[in-house]
Residue, then its C-alpha position, 0 to 999 in steps of 0.5 A: m530587749s532583755s527577754s529570750s528570743d522565744s518570749c520575744r516572738h510570743l509577746r509583740k503587742i500589749c493591750v492596756y485597759c485604763g481610765s480616760a480620766p487621770g484619777v485623783d492620785p498623781a501616781y496613776e499618771a506617772a505609772a501610765a507614763m512609765l509603762g508607756s516608756r517601758l513598752a516602747a523600750a522593750g519593742l512592744g506595741l500598745i493596743y488600747g481604747g484610742g482615747g487621748s485623755g486621762l491615763m489613756g492619753t498619757l500612756a499612748r503619748a509615752v509609747l509614741a515618744g519612745g518610738g513605739d507603735v500604738t494602735g487605738i481601737i475605738p467605736d464609731f460613736m466615740s470617734q468624733a469626741a476622741p480623734p486619734l493622737p498624731g503618729m498612732a494607728s486608729i481602727a474604727v469599729p461599729d460598736m463596743h463588742a467589736r472593739k473588745r474582740l479586736m483588742f483581744e485579737h491584736a494583743d498577746a497580753f493584757v494589763a489593767l491600770p487604774g480606771g473606771i467601769g469600762t476598765l473593770e468590765e474589760l478586765v473581768e471579761q478577759l479573766t472570764w475567758v482565761q477561766l473558761q480556757r478560751h485563751t492563755k494570754p497573760v492578764l496582769l493587774a497593775d496595782i498602783g497604790g493598792f488600787w486593785r486591792p478591793l477587787l482582789a479582796l472580792f476574788a478572795h471572798m468569792r473563793e471563800h464562798r465557793f463561787i470560784q472553785p479550786s479546779f476552776e481558778v481565775r489566773y492573773l498576775v499582780a504587779e505593785k511596781i510598773e517596772d515589774v510589768v514587762p518582765m512579768l509578762e515576758a516570763a509568763a509568755a515564755k512559760t506558756l510557750a514552753f508548755e505549748a511546745k512540750p510534746l504530748d505523752p504518748r501514753l495519754 
């Protein structure tokens, strides 16, 4: 693993939000497979929604194939339709709220691959929590083929209309290449760790 020992301790498990469908562009599945392989190679566990289809399944299988750890968190009402993949740990929860909370608690960083309404909702919730200073975990948009550009344009529109204030900014990372995801998360985690370890100025 290429990161420093400090960032290694700070990054153990990555939560990935992504679609339960493969999407129209084969690049999406290729990106999910590559991300899974790179997470496993970096010794990073995967936290995800527990499904075996679409990008979710491609991602999880790639982590498992690389010898990595996978934990799927799935609500009871979905569990029969989405049995766990062989080799992964599965946690059943009563509802979607419990699912999202547990995914947050288990993860040290968050990545959004292409996906639908559920992916968007989970991503935006994490961005809201960052904005409200509820956590400092890195949140990264994997902008495969420009998938997230409309959302980034909407954020810019919100800033222009002063619904996102400079003093109340939404902080996130954007990676256009999957190979940049893990290094960017490691760098962000190391930076956060250094900030948290910095002694307070006694004059404050």
